C-alpha positions as CSV (number, residue, x, y, z in Angstrom):
1,M,-0.1,-0.4,-0.2
2,W,2.7,2.5,0.8
3,N,4.5,1.6,-2.5
4,G,1.4,2.2,-4.1
5,M,1.1,5.7,-2.5
6,K,4.3,6.9,-3.0
7,G,4.1,5.8,-6.9
8,D,1.1,8.0,-7.2
9,A,2.7,10.7,-5.4
10,V,6.1,10.6,-7.9
11,A,3.2,10.2,-10.9
12,S,1.5,13.2,-9.4
13,W,5.0,15.4,-9.3
14,R,5.7,14.3,-13.0
15,D,2.2,15.3,-14.3
16,R,2.6,18.9,-12.0
17,L,6.5,19.0,-14.0
18,A,4.8,18.2,-17.4
19,D,2.2,20.5,-16.9
20,W,4.3,24.0,-15.6
21,W,7.0,23.0,-18.8
22,N,4.4,23.1,-21.6
23,A,2.9,26.4,-19.9
24,H,6.6,28.3,-19.4
25,L,9.2,26.4,-21.7
26,T,8.0,25.9,-24.6
27,G,6.6,29.4,-26.1
28,P,8.7,30.8,-28.9
29,R,10.7,33.0,-27.1
30,T,12.3,29.9,-25.4
31,R,12.7,28.2,-28.5
32,V,14.7,31.2,-30.1
33,V,16.8,31.4,-26.5
34,A,17.2,26.9,-27.0
35,R,18.1,27.8,-30.9
36,T,20.6,30.3,-29.8
37,G,22.4,28.2,-27.4
38,I,22.5,25.0,-29.2
39,W,24.2,27.3,-32.3
40,T,26.3,28.8,-29.5
41,L,27.6,25.5,-28.5
42,R,27.9,24.1,-32.2
43,V,30.3,27.3,-33.3
44,T,32.2,27.1,-29.8
45,G,32.9,23.6,-30.7
46,W,34.1,24.5,-34.3
47,A,36.3,27.0,-32.3
48,V,37.7,24.3,-30.5
49,A,38.2,22.0,-33.5
50,A,39.6,24.4,-35.3
51,R,42.4,25.7,-32.7
52,T,43.3,21.8,-32.2
53,V,43.7,22.2,-36.1
54,M,45.5,25.0,-36.1
55,E,47.8,24.2,-33.5
56,T,49.2,21.0,-35.6
57,A,49.7,23.5,-38.6
58,Q,51.5,25.7,-36.5
59,R,54.1,23.1,-35.6
60,T,54.1,21.7,-39.5
61,T,54.9,25.2,-40.3
62,T,57.5,26.2,-38.3
63,R,59.4,22.9,-39.8
64,V,58.7,23.9,-43.3
65,R,59.8,27.6,-42.2
66,T,62.9,26.1,-41.0
67,V,63.6,24.2,-44.4
68,F,62.7,27.6,-46.7
69,K,65.1,29.6,-44.2
70,L,67.7,27.5,-45.0
71,A,67.3,27.2,-49.0
72,Y,66.7,31.5,-48.9
73,Y,70.0,31.7,-47.5
74,V,71.9,28.8,-49.2
75,L,70.3,29.1,-52.9
76,P,71.0,32.2,-55.1
77,A,67.7,33.9,-55.9
78,A,69.3,36.8,-58.7
79,P,72.0,37.4,-60.3
80,A,75.2,38.9,-57.6
81,G,75.1,42.3,-59.2
82,R,71.6,42.8,-58.8
83,S,70.8,41.3,-55.3
84,Q,73.7,43.7,-53.9
85,Q,72.1,46.7,-55.6
86,S,68.7,46.0,-54.6
87,T,69.7,45.9,-50.6
88,L,71.1,49.5,-51.1
89,P,68.7,52.0,-50.2
90,A,68.9,55.0,-52.5
91,A,71.0,57.4,-51.7
92,R,69.9,60.3,-49.4
93,G,68.6,63.0,-51.0
94,T,68.0,61.5,-54.1
95,T,65.2,59.5,-52.7
96,R,61.7,59.5,-54.7
97,A,59.7,56.8,-52.6
98,R,59.6,55.3,-49.4
99,I,58.2,51.7,-49.1
100,I,56.8,50.9,-45.7
101,V,57.0,47.6,-44.5
102,N,55.0,45.7,-41.8
103,P,56.8,43.0,-40.8
104,Q,54.1,41.2,-38.6
105,S,51.7,41.4,-42.0
106,G,50.6,38.0,-43.4
107,S,52.2,37.7,-46.2
108,M,55.6,39.2,-44.9
109,R,55.6,36.0,-42.1
110,L,57.2,34.1,-45.3
111,P,60.9,33.4,-45.1
112,W,61.2,35.2,-48.9
113,A,59.1,38.2,-48.7
114,M,61.7,40.7,-47.3
115,H,63.7,39.8,-50.5
116,E,61.1,40.5,-53.0
117,L,60.1,43.6,-51.6
118,E,64.1,44.5,-51.7
119,Q,63.7,43.4,-55.5
120,T,60.9,45.3,-55.6
121,A,63.0,48.6,-54.5
122,W,65.6,47.3,-56.6
123,W,63.2,47.6,-59.9
124,L,61.4,51.0,-59.1
125,T,64.8,52.5,-59.2
126,R,65.7,50.7,-62.5
127,A,62.6,52.4,-63.3
128,G,63.3,56.0,-62.4
129,L,61.6,55.8,-59.1
130,P,64.4,55.7,-56.8
131,T,63.3,53.6,-53.8
132,E,64.0,52.7,-49.8
133,V,62.7,50.4,-47.9
134,C,62.2,50.8,-44.2
135,L,60.7,48.5,-41.5
136,T,58.4,49.1,-38.9
137,K,59.5,48.2,-35.3
138,Y,57.3,49.6,-32.9
139,P,53.3,50.5,-32.9
140,G,53.0,54.0,-34.5
141,H,56.5,54.0,-36.4
142,A,54.8,53.9,-39.8
143,V,53.4,57.2,-38.9
144,E,56.7,58.6,-38.0
145,L,58.5,56.9,-41.1
146,A,55.4,58.7,-43.2
147,R,56.1,61.8,-41.5
148,E,59.5,61.8,-42.4
149,A,59.0,60.9,-46.0
150,V,56.6,63.9,-46.0
151,R,58.7,66.7,-44.6
152,A,61.3,64.9,-47.4
153,N,58.8,65.8,-49.9
154,M,58.8,62.5,-51.6
155,D,56.8,61.8,-54.4
156,I,55.4,58.4,-53.0
157,V,55.1,56.6,-49.7
158,V,54.1,53.0,-50.6
159,A,52.3,51.1,-47.1
160,A,53.5,47.7,-47.9
161,G,50.8,45.6,-45.5
162,G,47.7,44.9,-44.6
163,D,45.2,47.9,-44.5
164,G,45.8,48.7,-40.8
165,T,49.2,49.5,-42.9
166,V,47.5,51.5,-45.1
167,N,45.5,53.4,-42.7
168,N,48.6,54.2,-40.4
169,V,50.7,55.6,-43.6
170,L,47.9,58.2,-44.3
171,Q,47.3,59.6,-41.2
172,E,50.2,62.0,-42.2
173,L,49.9,62.1,-45.9
174,A,46.3,63.7,-45.7
175,G,46.6,66.9,-47.0
176,H,49.7,66.9,-48.7
177,T,51.0,66.5,-52.3
178,T,53.2,62.8,-51.4
179,A,50.9,59.7,-53.2
180,L,49.9,56.8,-50.9
181,G,50.6,53.9,-53.3
182,V,49.9,49.8,-51.9
183,L,51.6,47.1,-52.2
184,P,49.0,44.8,-50.3
185,L,50.7,41.8,-48.3
186,G,48.0,41.8,-45.3
187,T,45.5,39.3,-44.9
188,V,42.4,40.8,-46.5
189,N,43.7,43.7,-48.3
190,V,40.1,45.7,-48.6
191,W,41.5,48.6,-50.5
192,A,43.7,46.8,-53.3
193,R,40.6,44.7,-53.7
194,E,38.4,47.5,-54.2
195,M,40.7,49.3,-56.6
196,G,42.1,46.1,-58.3
197,I,45.3,46.1,-57.2
198,P,46.7,42.8,-57.9
199,L,47.5,41.1,-54.8
200,N,50.8,39.6,-56.4
201,L,53.4,41.6,-55.4
202,T,55.3,41.7,-59.1
203,Q,52.2,42.7,-60.5
204,A,50.9,45.5,-57.9
205,R,54.3,47.3,-58.2
206,N,53.7,48.1,-61.6
207,V,50.6,50.1,-60.9
208,L,53.1,52.2,-58.6
209,V,54.8,52.9,-62.3
210,H,52.1,52.5,-64.5
211,G,49.0,53.6,-62.7
212,V,47.1,56.9,-62.1
213,R,46.8,59.4,-59.5
214,R,43.5,60.4,-58.2
215,R,42.6,62.6,-55.5
216,V,40.5,61.3,-53.0
217,D,38.2,61.7,-49.4
218,L,39.4,60.7,-46.2
219,G,36.7,60.4,-43.1
220,R,37.2,61.3,-39.7
221,A,36.4,59.5,-36.9
222,G,37.5,62.0,-33.7
223,S,40.7,62.9,-34.9
224,R,41.7,59.8,-36.7
225,Y,41.2,59.6,-40.8
226,F,40.1,56.7,-42.6
227,L,40.0,55.9,-46.1
228,M,37.4,52.9,-46.3
229,M,34.7,53.1,-43.6
230,A,34.1,53.2,-40.2
231,G,32.2,50.6,-38.1
232,I,30.3,51.4,-34.6
233,G,28.8,48.5,-32.7
234,F,28.8,44.5,-34.4
235,D,31.6,44.9,-36.6
236,A,34.0,46.8,-34.0
237,E,33.1,44.4,-31.1
238,V,34.3,41.5,-33.8
239,A,37.3,43.8,-34.5
240,L,37.8,44.1,-31.0
241,R,38.0,40.7,-30.3
242,V,39.9,39.1,-32.9
243,E,42.1,41.8,-32.1
244,R,42.9,40.3,-28.7
245,S,42.8,36.8,-29.7
246,W,45.9,34.4,-29.8
247,L,44.7,33.2,-32.9
248,K,45.7,36.7,-34.4
249,R,49.2,36.2,-33.1
250,L,49.7,32.8,-35.2
251,G,48.5,34.5,-38.2
252,L,45.0,33.1,-38.2
253,K,43.2,36.3,-38.1
254,L,40.8,35.5,-40.8
255,L,40.1,32.3,-39.5
256,D,39.6,33.7,-36.0
257,Y,37.2,37.0,-37.5
258,L,35.0,34.3,-39.1
259,A,34.5,32.5,-36.0
260,T,33.5,35.1,-33.9
261,A,31.7,36.9,-36.4
262,S,29.7,34.1,-36.5
263,A,28.9,33.7,-33.2
264,L,27.9,37.8,-32.7
265,T,25.4,37.6,-35.4
266,I,23.5,35.0,-33.2
267,T,23.9,36.7,-29.7
268,H,24.7,40.4,-30.2
269,Q,22.1,42.7,-29.2
270,P,21.0,45.8,-30.6
271,T,22.3,49.1,-28.7
272,K,20.6,52.7,-28.0
273,I,22.2,55.4,-30.5
274,W,21.9,58.7,-30.5
275,M,22.5,60.5,-34.0
276,R,23.4,64.2,-34.2
277,S,23.1,65.7,-37.8
278,D,22.1,69.0,-39.3
279,G,20.8,69.8,-36.0
280,K,18.7,67.1,-35.4
281,R,18.9,64.5,-32.9
282,R,17.1,61.3,-33.1
283,S,17.8,57.6,-31.5
284,V,17.7,54.3,-32.9
285,Q,17.8,50.9,-32.1
286,S,21.3,49.7,-34.1
287,L,23.0,46.1,-33.9
288,M,25.4,48.0,-36.3
289,I,26.4,51.4,-38.2
290,I,28.5,51.4,-41.1
291,I,29.7,54.8,-42.4
292,G,31.3,54.1,-45.7
293,N,33.7,56.1,-47.8
294,T,34.3,53.3,-50.3
295,R,32.0,50.3,-51.0
296,L,33.7,47.2,-50.1
297,Y,33.4,45.8,-46.7
298,G,35.5,43.2,-45.3
299,G,36.9,42.0,-48.7
300,K,33.8,40.5,-50.3
301,L,30.9,42.5,-49.1
302,S,29.4,45.7,-49.5
303,F,27.1,47.9,-47.4
304,A,27.3,51.0,-48.8
305,T,26.7,50.5,-52.4
306,H,26.4,53.9,-53.5
307,A,29.5,55.5,-52.2
308,V,31.9,57.6,-54.4
309,A,35.0,58.1,-53.3
310,D,35.5,61.6,-54.1
311,D,32.3,62.9,-53.8
312,G,32.6,65.1,-50.4
313,L,29.9,62.8,-49.0
314,L,30.3,59.8,-46.4
315,D,27.0,57.6,-47.0
316,L,25.5,56.1,-43.4
317,V,24.0,52.5,-43.3
318,V,22.1,52.0,-40.2
319,V,21.2,48.3,-39.5
320,G,18.3,48.2,-36.8
321,G,17.5,45.0,-34.6
322,G,16.2,42.4,-35.3
323,G,16.1,38.3,-35.7
324,L,18.0,36.2,-37.0
325,R,15.7,35.9,-40.5
326,H,16.4,39.8,-40.8
327,R,20.1,39.5,-40.1
328,A,20.8,37.0,-42.2
329,G,18.7,38.8,-44.8
330,V,21.0,41.9,-44.5
331,V,23.9,39.9,-44.8
332,L,23.0,37.7,-48.1
333,R,22.4,41.5,-49.7
334,A,25.6,42.7,-48.5
335,V,27.3,39.4,-49.8
336,L,25.6,40.3,-53.2
337,R,26.2,43.8,-52.8
338,R,23.1,44.9,-53.4
339,P,21.5,48.1,-51.7
340,A,20.2,47.3,-48.2
341,R,16.8,47.8,-47.7
342,G,14.2,47.2,-45.3
343,P,12.2,48.5,-42.5
344,Q,14.8,48.5,-40.3
345,V,18.0,49.5,-42.2
346,R,18.4,53.1,-43.7
347,Y,21.0,54.7,-46.0
348,S,21.5,58.4,-46.2
349,R,24.9,60.7,-47.1
350,I,26.0,62.9,-44.6
351,H,28.9,65.6,-44.1
352,T,29.2,65.0,-40.4
353,I,27.1,63.4,-37.7
354,R,28.2,62.6,-33.9
355,L,26.9,59.5,-32.5
356,E,26.2,58.9,-28.9
357,S,25.4,56.1,-26.5
358,N,24.6,55.5,-22.5
359,T,26.9,51.9,-23.2
360,E,30.2,51.4,-24.6
361,V,30.2,51.0,-27.8
362,P,33.2,50.3,-29.7
363,V,34.2,51.6,-33.0
364,Q,36.6,50.6,-36.1
365,V,38.2,52.2,-38.8
366,D,39.5,50.1,-41.9
367,G,39.9,47.6,-39.3
368,E,41.4,49.4,-36.6
369,V,39.7,49.7,-33.4
370,I,40.1,53.3,-32.3
371,G,37.9,53.9,-29.4
372,T,34.0,54.2,-28.6
373,L,31.6,56.5,-28.7
374,P,30.6,59.7,-28.3
375,M,32.1,60.5,-31.1
376,T,31.9,62.7,-34.4
377,F,32.6,61.7,-37.4
378,S,33.2,64.3,-40.9
379,I,34.3,64.2,-44.5
380,A,37.5,65.7,-45.5
381,P,37.3,66.1,-49.3
382,H,40.0,65.5,-51.2
383,A,42.4,65.0,-48.8
384,L,44.6,62.4,-50.1
385,T,46.1,61.5,-53.5
386,V,46.6,58.0,-53.9
387,I,47.9,55.7,-56.9
388,V,45.4,53.6,-58.3
389,P,45.4,51.3,-61.5
390,E,43.8,53.2,-64.4
391,Q,41.0,50.3,-64.7
392,A,40.2,51.3,-61.3
393,P,36.0,50.8,-61.1
394,A,34.8,53.9,-62.5
395,A,31.6,53.7,-60.5
396,L,33.6,54.7,-57.6
397,F,35.1,58.2,-58.9
398,Q,33.0,61.2,-59.9
399,R,36.7,63.1,-60.8
400,M,39.0,62.7,-63.5
401,P,42.7,61.3,-62.1
402,L,45.1,64.1,-62.0
403,L,47.5,62.3,-64.1
404,T,49.5,59.2,-64.9
405,T,52.5,57.7,-63.1
406,S,53.8,56.1,-65.8
407,L,57.6,55.4,-66.2
408,E,59.5,53.2,-68.6
409,P,62.3,50.9,-66.8
410,A,65.6,51.4,-68.1
411,S,67.0,48.9,-70.6
412,E,68.5,45.1,-69.0
């Protein structure tokens, strides 16, 4: 009898628990939370698996790198006269171009990269553009080297690295006639992809000699110039986390970026942002705000699909809050490079705007995190001279090129 009563009590508690579960834990919100949790666990599992693979790859790469270094120092890469000439900087007073190299950029980790840069300097010198190579040694050194080049009235400063190196160099070129050239050695190289600069070093150096010069606008985020775009909210949070990640130090920045962006696409929540522009103040609930000077984002996507690099305006894209379907739609349109649309996506053009928030919202420019809101964003029209291919996308420009930089290489 006691066992029967005990069994009835257990059954009763089981029924109550089932009723409570059905009443409270089977609603739409609970299902969303459950799906979010499942996807978060999946992404975490992928990250752990990727970490294991990358650790193995790092050990293998270390062994292979040692072999290549031995080959680099043992085998001759060029005739003795040419190699000896390429390693020497141009004589002081005659230098017309300076290549500023970030040795931490993706391609610079390869053992033969520095040798190729020296050969590039030698080739440019033979083409009538005496060139020297300078390596950055600490954060901010690229800015100092660019400042020296401007003061020495050099014609061209070449940023050899990723978009971060490009951004550092242009800080000192803004407002001057010294032109910015690019040798893309970074992980993504958004500016090079946008302008059609070849990612191959041998082909990219031809642009420095046979390209055209254009005056383009620069955006300003506080006191920091940016060439391509500023990001507030989601993408800046991704950049901040990647910047602190150990995977970046292993040269796996792109992999870490994709994993982090995937996780935050599900979990990141919109933030209330106050926007002040043209004497008006309004608030928005925003997942992400993009302020674009050019169109390409992350190398493959486009949010500011109508941006023009020399029209004296910035393109503002505000992505509001929404569920997974809304977020997936925004990303899909960016991948297809179609105009951002929808009731929770706003697109406009501005000269100046101030963004404020009651919480810490990070800000990144050209992929580098520079601080948090509040911050004022503005345009500096035609502030920078750039060297780009003659075949750079015409839709990105309204004005004609200044002049060609074509120089004929000396005969061999």
